[in-house]
DOLO-844815 format. One record per atom (N, C-alpha, C, O): residue number from 1; x, y, z; atom name; residue in one letter. Coordinates in Angstrom, 1 decimal. Layout:
<recs>
+-----+--------+--------+--------+------+-----+
!   n !      u !      v !      w ! atom ! res !
+-----+--------+--------+--------+------+-----+
! NUM !      X !      Y !      Z !   CA !   a !
...
+-----+--------+--------+--------+------+-----+
</recs>
This chain:
<recs>
+-----+--------+--------+--------+------+-----+
!   n !      u !      v !      w ! atom ! res !
+-----+--------+--------+--------+------+-----+
!   1 !    0.2 !  -14.4 !  -46.3 !    N !   m !
!   1 !    0.4 !  -12.7 !  -46.4 !   CA !   m !
!   1 !   -0.9 !  -11.7 !  -46.4 !    C !   m !
!   1 !   -2.0 !  -12.3 !  -46.6 !    O !   m !
!   2 !   -1.0 !  -10.2 !  -46.2 !    N !   e !
!   2 !   -2.0 !   -9.6 !  -45.7 !   CA !   e !
!   2 !   -2.2 !   -9.1 !  -46.9 !    C !   e !
!   2 !   -1.3 !   -8.7 !  -47.6 !    O !   e !
!   3 !   -3.6 !   -9.2 !  -47.4 !    N !   t !
!   3 !   -4.1 !   -7.9 !  -48.3 !   CA !   t !
!   3 !   -4.5 !   -6.6 !  -47.6 !    C !   t !
!   3 !   -5.3 !   -6.6 !  -46.6 !    O !   t !
!   4 !   -4.3 !   -5.9 !  -47.9 !    N !   q !
!   4 !   -4.9 !   -4.4 !  -47.8 !   CA !   q !
!   4 !   -5.0 !   -3.8 !  -48.9 !    C !   q !
!   4 !   -4.2 !   -3.6 !  -49.8 !    O !   q !
!   5 !   -6.7 !   -3.4 !  -48.5 !    N !   l !
!   5 !   -7.1 !   -2.6 !  -48.9 !   CA !   l !
!   5 !   -6.7 !   -1.0 !  -49.6 !    C !   l !
!   5 !   -5.7 !   -0.5 !  -49.1 !    O !   l !
!   6 !   -7.3 !   -0.3 !  -50.6 !    N !   q !
!   6 !   -7.1 !    0.8 !  -51.2 !   CA !   q !
!   6 !   -8.3 !    1.8 !  -50.6 !    C !   q !
!   6 !   -9.4 !    1.2 !  -50.6 !    O !   q !
!   7 !   -8.3 !    2.5 !  -50.4 !    N !   a !
!   7 !   -9.7 !    3.2 !  -50.3 !   CA !   a !
!   7 !   -9.6 !    4.9 !  -50.1 !    C !   a !
!   7 !   -9.2 !    5.6 !  -49.3 !    O !   a !
!   8 !  -10.4 !    5.1 !  -51.6 !    N !   n !
!   8 !  -10.3 !    6.5 !  -51.7 !   CA !   n !
!   8 !  -10.1 !    7.3 !  -50.8 !    C !   n !
!   8 !  -10.1 !    6.7 !  -49.7 !    O !   n !
!   9 !   -9.8 !    8.9 !  -50.7 !    N !   v !
!   9 !   -9.6 !    9.4 !  -49.5 !   CA !   v !
!   9 !  -11.3 !   10.4 !  -49.6 !    C !   v !
!   9 !  -11.8 !   10.8 !  -50.6 !    O !   v !
!  10 !  -11.7 !   10.6 !  -48.3 !    N !   m !
!  10 !  -12.9 !   11.1 !  -48.5 !   CA !   m !
!  10 !  -12.6 !   12.7 !  -48.4 !    C !   m !
!  10 !  -11.6 !   12.9 !  -47.6 !    O !   m !
!  11 !  -13.1 !   13.6 !  -48.9 !    N !   s !
!  11 !  -13.1 !   15.2 !  -48.8 !   CA !   s !
!  11 !  -13.7 !   15.6 !  -47.8 !    C !   s !
!  11 !  -14.4 !   14.7 !  -47.2 !    O !   s !
!  12 !  -13.8 !   16.7 !  -47.2 !    N !   v !
!  12 !  -14.7 !   17.4 !  -46.3 !   CA !   v !
!  12 !  -16.0 !   17.4 !  -46.6 !    C !   v !
!  12 !  -17.0 !   17.3 !  -45.9 !    O !   v !
!  13 !  -15.7 !   17.5 !  -47.9 !    N !   k !
!  13 !  -17.0 !   17.7 !  -48.3 !   CA !   k !
!  13 !  -18.2 !   16.2 !  -48.0 !    C !   k !
!  13 !  -19.4 !   16.2 !  -47.6 !    O !   k !
!  14 !  -17.7 !   15.3 !  -48.4 !    N !   d !
!  14 !  -18.1 !   13.9 !  -48.3 !   CA !   d !
!  14 !  -18.4 !   13.6 !  -46.9 !    C !   d !
!  14 !  -19.3 !   12.8 !  -46.5 !    O !   d !
!  15 !  -17.2 !   14.7 !  -45.8 !    N !   w !
!  15 !  -17.7 !   13.9 !  -44.7 !   CA !   w !
!  15 !  -18.3 !   14.7 !  -44.0 !    C !   w !
!  15 !  -18.3 !   14.4 !  -42.8 !    O !   w !
!  16 !  -19.2 !   16.2 !  -44.6 !    N !   v !
!  16 !  -20.1 !   17.0 !  -44.2 !   CA !   v !
!  16 !  -21.0 !   16.0 !  -44.4 !    C !   v !
!  16 !  -21.4 !   15.2 !  -43.6 !    O !   v !
!  17 !  -21.4 !   16.0 !  -45.6 !    N !   i !
!  17 !  -23.0 !   15.6 !  -46.1 !   CA !   i !
!  17 !  -23.0 !   14.2 !  -45.7 !    C !   i !
!  17 !  -24.1 !   13.7 !  -45.7 !    O !   i !
!  18 !  -22.0 !   13.3 !  -45.2 !    N !   t !
!  18 !  -22.2 !   12.3 !  -44.2 !   CA !   t !
!  18 !  -22.9 !   12.1 !  -43.0 !    C !   t !
!  18 !  -23.7 !   11.3 !  -42.6 !    O !   t !
!  19 !  -22.0 !   13.2 !  -42.5 !    N !   i !
!  19 !  -22.2 !   13.8 !  -41.0 !   CA !   i !
!  19 !  -23.9 !   14.4 !  -40.9 !    C !   i !
!  19 !  -24.7 !   14.3 !  -40.0 !    O !   i !
!  20 !  -24.1 !   15.0 !  -42.0 !    N !   l !
!  20 !  -25.8 !   15.6 !  -41.8 !   CA !   l !
!  20 !  -26.6 !   14.2 !  -42.1 !    C !   l !
!  20 !  -27.5 !   13.9 !  -41.3 !    O !   l !
!  21 !  -26.4 !   13.6 !  -43.0 !    N !   i !
!  21 !  -27.1 !   12.4 !  -43.2 !   CA !   i !
!  21 !  -27.0 !   11.6 !  -41.7 !    C !   i !
!  21 !  -27.9 !   10.8 !  -41.6 !    O !   i !
!  22 !  -26.5 !   11.6 !  -41.1 !    N !   a !
!  22 !  -26.5 !   10.6 !  -39.8 !   CA !   a !
!  22 !  -27.0 !   11.4 !  -38.8 !    C !   a !
!  22 !  -27.4 !   10.9 !  -37.7 !    O !   a !
!  23 !  -27.0 !   12.7 !  -39.1 !    N !   a !
!  23 !  -28.1 !   13.8 !  -38.0 !   CA !   a !
!  23 !  -29.2 !   13.3 !  -38.2 !    C !   a !
!  23 !  -29.7 !   12.9 !  -37.2 !    O !   a !
!  24 !  -29.8 !   13.3 !  -39.2 !    N !   i !
!  24 !  -31.3 !   13.3 !  -40.0 !   CA !   i !
!  24 !  -32.1 !   12.1 !  -38.9 !    C !   i !
!  24 !  -32.0 !   10.9 !  -39.3 !    O !   i !
!  25 !  -32.6 !   12.3 !  -37.8 !    N !   p !
!  25 !  -33.9 !   11.1 !  -37.1 !   CA !   p !
!  25 !  -34.6 !    9.8 !  -38.2 !    C !   p !
!  25 !  -35.5 !    9.8 !  -39.0 !    O !   p !
!  26 !  -33.7 !    8.7 !  -37.7 !    N !   l !
!  26 !  -34.5 !    7.3 !  -38.5 !   CA !   l !
!  26 !  -33.6 !    7.3 !  -39.5 !    C !   l !
!  26 !  -33.0 !    6.2 !  -39.5 !    O !   l !
!  27 !  -33.4 !    8.1 !  -40.2 !    N !   v !
!  27 !  -33.1 !    7.9 !  -41.9 !   CA !   v !
!  27 !  -32.1 !    8.0 !  -41.4 !    C !   v !
!  27 !  -31.5 !    7.1 !  -41.9 !    O !   v !
!  28 !  -30.9 !    8.8 !  -40.2 !    N !   g !
!  28 !  -29.7 !    8.3 !  -40.2 !   CA !   g !
!  28 !  -29.4 !    7.3 !  -39.9 !    C !   g !
!  28 !  -28.7 !    6.7 !  -40.7 !    O !   g !
!  29 !  -29.9 !    6.5 !  -38.5 !    N !   i !
!  29 !  -29.6 !    5.0 !  -38.2 !   CA !   i !
!  29 !  -29.5 !    4.3 !  -38.9 !    C !   i !
!  29 !  -28.6 !    3.4 !  -38.9 !    O !   i !
!  30 !  -31.0 !    4.3 !  -40.6 !    N !   v !
!  30 !  -30.6 !    3.4 !  -41.2 !   CA !   v !
!  30 !  -28.9 !    3.4 !  -42.1 !    C !   v !
!  30 !  -28.1 !    2.5 !  -42.3 !    O !   v !
!  31 !  -28.9 !    5.4 !  -42.4 !    N !   m !
!  31 !  -27.7 !    5.4 !  -43.1 !   CA !   m !
!  31 !  -26.7 !    4.8 !  -42.8 !    C !   m !
!  31 !  -25.8 !    4.4 !  -43.6 !    O !   m !
!  32 !  -26.7 !    4.7 !  -41.1 !    N !   l !
!  32 !  -25.2 !    4.1 !  -40.0 !   CA !   l !
!  32 !  -25.7 !    2.7 !  -40.4 !    C !   l !
!  32 !  -24.6 !    2.1 !  -40.6 !    O !   l !
!  33 !  -26.4 !    1.9 !  -40.6 !    N !   f !
!  33 !  -26.4 !    0.4 !  -41.2 !   CA !   f !
!  33 !  -26.2 !    0.1 !  -42.5 !    C !   f !
!  33 !  -26.0 !   -1.0 !  -42.9 !    O !   f !
!  34 !  -26.5 !    1.2 !  -43.3 !    N !   v !
!  34 !  -26.4 !    0.8 !  -44.8 !   CA !   v !
!  34 !  -24.7 !    0.8 !  -44.8 !    C !   v !
!  34 !  -24.0 !   -0.2 !  -45.1 !    O !   v !
!  35 !  -23.8 !    2.4 !  -44.1 !    N !   w !
!  35 !  -22.7 !    1.9 !  -44.4 !   CA !   w !
!  35 !  -22.2 !    1.8 !  -43.9 !    C !   w !
!  35 !  -21.1 !    2.2 !  -44.3 !    O !   w !
!  36 !  -22.2 !    1.2 !  -42.7 !    N !   a !
!  36 !  -21.6 !   -0.3 !  -42.0 !   CA !   a !
!  36 !  -21.3 !   -1.5 !  -42.5 !    C !   a !
!  36 !  -20.2 !   -2.1 !  -42.6 !    O !   a !
!  37 !  -22.5 !   -1.8 !  -42.8 !    N !   f !
!  37 !  -22.1 !   -3.1 !  -43.6 !   CA !   f !
!  37 !  -22.5 !   -3.3 !  -44.9 !    C !   f !
!  37 !  -22.8 !   -4.5 !  -45.2 !    O !   f !
!  38 !  -22.7 !   -2.4 !  -45.9 !    N !   g !
!  38 !  -23.2 !   -2.3 !  -47.3 !   CA !   g !
!  38 !  -21.6 !   -3.0 !  -47.2 !    C !   g !
!  38 !  -20.9 !   -3.1 !  -46.3 !    O !   g !
!  39 !  -21.5 !   -3.3 !  -48.6 !    N !   s !
!  39 !  -20.0 !   -3.9 !  -49.4 !   CA !   s !
!  39 !  -19.9 !   -2.3 !  -50.2 !    C !   s !
!  39 !  -18.7 !   -2.1 !  -50.1 !    O !   s !
!  40 !  -20.3 !   -1.4 !  -50.8 !    N !   n !
!  40 !  -19.8 !   -0.8 !  -52.0 !   CA !   n !
!  40 !  -19.6 !    0.8 !  -51.2 !    C !   n !
!  40 !  -19.5 !    1.9 !  -51.7 !    O !   n !
!  41 !  -19.5 !    0.6 !  -49.9 !    N !   d !
!  41 !  -19.1 !    2.1 !  -49.7 !   CA !   d !
!  41 !  -17.4 !    2.3 !  -49.4 !    C !   d !
!  41 !  -16.6 !    1.3 !  -49.6 !    O !   d !
!  42 !  -16.9 !    3.2 !  -49.0 !    N !   n !
!  42 !  -15.7 !    3.8 !  -48.5 !   CA !   n !
!  42 !  -15.7 !    3.0 !  -47.5 !    C !   n !
!  42 !  -16.8 !    3.0 !  -46.8 !    O !   n !
!  43 !  -14.1 !    1.9 !  -46.9 !    N !   i !
!  43 !  -14.0 !    1.3 !  -46.0 !   CA !   i !
!  43 !  -14.0 !    2.5 !  -44.8 !    C !   i !
!  43 !  -14.8 !    2.3 !  -43.9 !    O !   i !
!  44 !  -13.2 !    3.6 !  -44.7 !    N !   n !
!  44 !  -13.1 !    5.0 !  -44.0 !   CA !   n !
!  44 !  -14.4 !    4.5 !  -43.3 !    C !   n !
!  44 !  -14.5 !    3.6 !  -42.4 !    O !   n !
!  45 !  -15.6 !    5.4 !  -44.3 !    N !   k !
!  45 !  -16.8 !    5.7 !  -44.1 !   CA !   k !
!  45 !  -17.4 !    4.2 !  -43.6 !    C !   k !
!  45 !  -17.7 !    4.5 !  -42.5 !    O !   k !
!  46 !  -17.6 !    3.2 !  -43.7 !    N !   a !
!  46 !  -17.7 !    1.9 !  -43.0 !   CA !   a !
!  46 !  -17.0 !    1.9 !  -41.5 !    C !   a !
!  46 !  -17.6 !    1.6 !  -40.4 !    O !   a !
!  47 !  -15.7 !    2.2 !  -41.8 !    N !   n !
!  47 !  -15.6 !    1.8 !  -39.8 !   CA !   n !
!  47 !  -15.6 !    3.3 !  -38.8 !    C !   n !
!  47 !  -15.6 !    3.5 !  -37.6 !    O !   n !
!  48 !  -15.7 !    3.8 !  -39.5 !    N !   w !
!  48 !  -16.9 !    5.7 !  -38.6 !   CA !   w !
!  48 !  -18.6 !    5.2 !  -38.5 !    C !   w !
!  48 !  -19.3 !    5.4 !  -37.5 !    O !   w !
!  49 !  -19.2 !    4.5 !  -40.0 !    N !   a !
!  49 !  -20.1 !    3.9 !  -38.7 !   CA !   a !
!  49 !  -20.6 !    3.2 !  -38.5 !    C !   a !
!  49 !  -21.8 !    3.3 !  -38.4 !    O !   a !
!  50 !  -19.5 !    1.7 !  -38.3 !    N !   k !
!  50 !  -19.9 !    0.9 !  -37.1 !   CA !   k !
!  50 !  -19.4 !    1.6 !  -35.7 !    C !   k !
!  50 !  -20.2 !    1.5 !  -34.8 !    O !   k !
!  51 !  -18.0 !    2.3 !  -35.6 !    N !   a !
!  51 !  -17.9 !    3.3 !  -34.1 !   CA !   a !
!  51 !  -19.1 !    4.1 !  -33.7 !    C !   a !
!  51 !  -19.6 !    4.2 !  -32.6 !    O !   a !
!  52 !  -19.4 !    4.5 !  -34.9 !    N !   t !
!  52 !  -20.8 !    5.7 !  -34.6 !   CA !   t !
!  52 !  -21.5 !    4.7 !  -33.9 !    C !   t !
!  52 !  -21.6 !    5.0 !  -32.7 !    O !   t !
!  53 !  -22.1 !    3.4 !  -34.3 !    N !   l !
!  53 !  -22.9 !    2.6 !  -34.0 !   CA !   l !
!  53 !  -22.5 !    1.7 !  -32.2 !    C !   l !
!  53 !  -23.1 !    1.6 !  -31.1 !    O !   l !
!  54 !  -21.5 !    1.4 !  -32.7 !    N !   i !
!  54 !  -20.6 !    1.2 !  -31.3 !   CA !   i !
!  54 !  -21.2 !    2.1 !  -30.0 !    C !   i !
!  54 !  -21.9 !    1.7 !  -29.1 !    O !   i !
!  55 !  -20.8 !    3.7 !  -30.2 !    N !   w !
!  55 !  -20.8 !    4.4 !  -29.2 !   CA !   w !
!  55 !  -22.9 !    5.1 !  -28.8 !    C !   w !
!  55 !  -23.6 !    5.7 !  -28.0 !    O !   w !
!  56 !  -23.2 !    4.5 !  -30.0 !    N !   a !
!  56 !  -24.9 !    5.1 !  -29.7 !   CA !   a !
!  56 !  -25.2 !    3.4 !  -28.8 !    C !   a !
!  56 !  -25.7 !    3.6 !  -27.7 !    O !   a !
!  57 !  -25.0 !    2.3 !  -29.1 !    N !   a !
!  57 !  -25.6 !    1.0 !  -28.1 !   CA !   a !
!  57 !  -24.8 !    1.3 !  -26.6 !    C !   a !
!  57 !  -25.3 !    1.0 !  -25.5 !    O !   a !
!  58 !  -23.5 !    2.0 !  -26.8 !    N !   i !
!  58 !  -23.0 !    1.9 !  -25.3 !   CA !   i !
!  58 !  -24.1 !    3.2 !  -24.8 !    C !   i !
!  58 !  -25.0 !    2.6 !  -24.2 !    O !   i !
!  59 !  -24.4 !    4.3 !  -24.8 !    N !   a !
!  59 !  -24.9 !    5.4 !  -25.4 !   CA !   a !
!  59 !  -26.7 !    4.7 !  -24.8 !    C !   a !
!  59 !  -27.4 !    5.1 !  -23.8 !    O !   a !
!  60 !  -27.1 !    3.7 !  -25.8 !    N !   i !
!  60 !  -28.1 !    3.1 !  -24.8 !   CA !   i !
!  60 !  -28.3 !    2.6 !  -23.7 !    C !   i !
!  60 !  -29.3 !    2.8 !  -22.9 !    O !   i !
!  61 !  -27.2 !    1.9 !  -23.5 !    N !   v !
!  61 !  -27.0 !    0.6 !  -22.4 !   CA !   v !
!  61 !  -26.6 !    1.9 !  -20.9 !    C !   v !
!  61 !  -27.1 !    2.0 !  -19.8 !    O !   v !
!  62 !  -25.7 !    2.4 !  -21.4 !    N !   l !
!  62 !  -25.8 !    3.5 !  -19.7 !   CA !   l !
!  62 !  -27.5 !    4.2 !  -19.6 !    C !   l !
!  62 !  -28.1 !    4.2 !  -18.5 !    O !   l !
!  63 !  -28.1 !    4.7 !  -21.0 !    N !   s !
!  63 !  -29.0 !    5.8 !  -20.6 !   CA !   s !
!  63 !  -30.4 !    4.6 !  -19.7 !    C !   s !
!  63 !  -31.3 !    5.1 !  -19.1 !    O !   s !
!  64 !  -30.2 !    3.5 !  -19.8 !    N !   f !
!  64 !  -31.5 !    2.3 !  -19.5 !   CA !   f !
!  64 !  -31.0 !    2.0 !  -18.0 !    C !   f !
!  64 !  -31.7 !    1.4 !  -17.2 !    O !   f !
!  65 !  -29.6 !    2.5 !  -17.6 !    N !   f !
!  65 !  -29.4 !    2.2 !  -16.2 !   CA !   f !
!  65 !  -29.5 !    3.8 !  -15.6 !    C !   f !
!  65 !  -29.6 !    3.9 !  -14.4 !    O !   f !
!  66 !  -29.6 !    4.6 !  -16.2 !    N !   m !
!  66 !  -29.0 !    5.7 !  -15.3 !   CA !   m !
!  66 !  -30.8 !    5.7 !  -15.4 !    C !   m !
!  66 !  -31.2 !    6.0 !  -14.2 !    O !   m !
!  67 !  -31.8 !    5.6 !  -16.2 !    N !   w !
!  67 !  -33.4 !    5.9 !  -16.2 !   CA !   w !
!  67 !  -33.7 !    4.7 !  -14.8 !    C !   w !
!  67 !  -34.5 !    5.0 !  -13.9 !    O !   w !
!  68 !  -33.0 !    3.6 !  -14.9 !    N !   g !
!  68 !  -33.6 !    2.5 !  -14.0 !   CA !   g !
!  68 !  -33.1 !    2.7 !  -12.4 !    C !   g !
!  68 !  -33.8 !    2.5 !  -11.3 !    O !   g !
!  69 !  -31.7 !    3.3 !  -12.5 !    N !   t !
!  69 !  -31.5 !    3.8 !  -11.4 !   CA !   t !
!  69 !  -32.4 !    5.0 !  -10.7 !    C !   t !
!  69 !  -32.7 !    4.9 !   -9.5 !    O !   t !
!  70 !  -32.7 !    5.9 !  -11.4 !    N !   i !
!  70 !  -33.8 !    6.7 !  -11.5 !   CA !   i !
!  70 !  -35.5 !    6.6 !  -10.9 !    C !   i !
!  70 !  -36.3 !    7.4 !  -10.5 !    O !   i !
!  71 !  -35.4 !    5.3 !  -11.3 !    N !   a !
!  71 !  -37.0 !    5.2 !  -11.2 !   CA !   a !
!  71 !  -36.7 !    4.6 !  -10.1 !    C !   a !
!  71 !  -37.6 !    4.7 !   -9.3 !    O !   a !
!  72 !  -35.7 !    3.8 !   -9.7 !    N !   a !
!  72 !  -35.7 !    2.8 !   -8.6 !   CA !   a !
!  72 !  -35.6 !    3.6 !   -7.4 !    C !   a !
!  72 !  -36.2 !    3.3 !   -6.3 !    O !   a !
!  73 !  -34.7 !    5.0 !   -7.7 !    N !   l !
!  73 !  -34.7 !    5.7 !   -6.2 !   CA !   l !
!  73 !  -35.7 !    6.7 !   -5.7 !    C !   l !
!  73 !  -35.8 !    7.3 !   -4.7 !    O !   l !
!  74 !  -37.0 !    6.6 !   -7.2 !    N !   f !
!  74 !  -38.4 !    7.4 !   -7.1 !   CA !   f !
!  74 !  -39.4 !    6.4 !   -6.6 !    C !   f !
!  74 !  -40.3 !    6.8 !   -5.9 !    O !   f !
!  75 !  -39.2 !    5.5 !   -6.8 !    N !   l !
!  75 !  -40.0 !    4.3 !   -6.5 !   CA !   l !
!  75 !  -40.0 !    4.0 !   -4.3 !    C !   l !
!  75 !  -40.8 !    4.0 !   -3.5 !    O !   l !
!  76 !  -38.5 !    3.8 !   -4.3 !    N !   a !
!  76 !  -37.5 !    3.5 !   -3.3 !   CA !   a !
!  76 !  -38.4 !    5.0 !   -2.1 !    C !   a !
!  76 !  -39.1 !    4.9 !   -1.2 !    O !   a !
!  77 !  -37.8 !    5.8 !   -2.8 !    N !   g !
!  77 !  -38.6 !    7.2 !   -1.8 !   CA !   g !
!  77 !  -40.2 !    7.0 !   -1.5 !    C !   g !
!  77 !  -40.7 !    7.0 !   -0.4 !    O !   g !
!  78 !  -41.0 !    6.8 !   -2.8 !    N !   a !
!  78 !  -42.7 !    6.9 !   -2.4 !   CA !   a !
!  78 !  -43.3 !    6.2 !   -2.0 !    C !   a !
!  78 !  -44.5 !    6.2 !   -1.9 !    O !   a !
!  79 !  -41.9 !    5.0 !   -1.6 !    N !   g !
!  79 !  -43.0 !    3.9 !   -0.8 !   CA !   g !
!  79 !  -43.0 !    3.7 !    0.6 !    C !   g !
!  79 !  -43.8 !    3.1 !    1.3 !    O !   g !
!  80 !  -41.6 !    4.7 !    1.0 !    N !   g !
!  80 !  -41.3 !    4.9 !    2.5 !   CA !   g !
!  80 !  -42.4 !    6.3 !    2.9 !    C !   g !
!  80 !  -42.0 !    6.8 !    4.0 !    O !   g !
!  81 !  -43.1 !    6.8 !    2.5 !    N !   n !
!  81 !  -43.8 !    8.0 !    2.6 !   CA !   n !
!  81 !  -45.2 !    7.5 !    3.6 !    C !   n !
!  81 !  -45.7 !    8.2 !    4.5 !    O !   n !
!  82 !  -45.8 !    5.9 !    3.1 !    N !   s !
!  82 !  -47.2 !    5.7 !    3.8 !   CA !   s !
!  82 !  -47.4 !    5.6 !    5.2 !    C !   s !
!  82 !  -48.5 !    5.5 !    5.6 !    O !   s !
+-----+--------+--------+--------+------+-----+
</recs>
């Protein structure tokens, strides 16, 4: 039998404060990890924080590929001018 967790519904005010804190540079990243992996927070906030961290990781990986491609194109173009 599966155990189901009951979580309180987060109000709009709670979400506004949560998103505001998450938008603060450095503090937001730290708080996303605290909310995602801490045990005292609302399960909905924890799942949102985990999903946000996953999207951030995807964005970082894609940006590395994009900048790597741009750098390779730039270096290939600069090398052909000699």
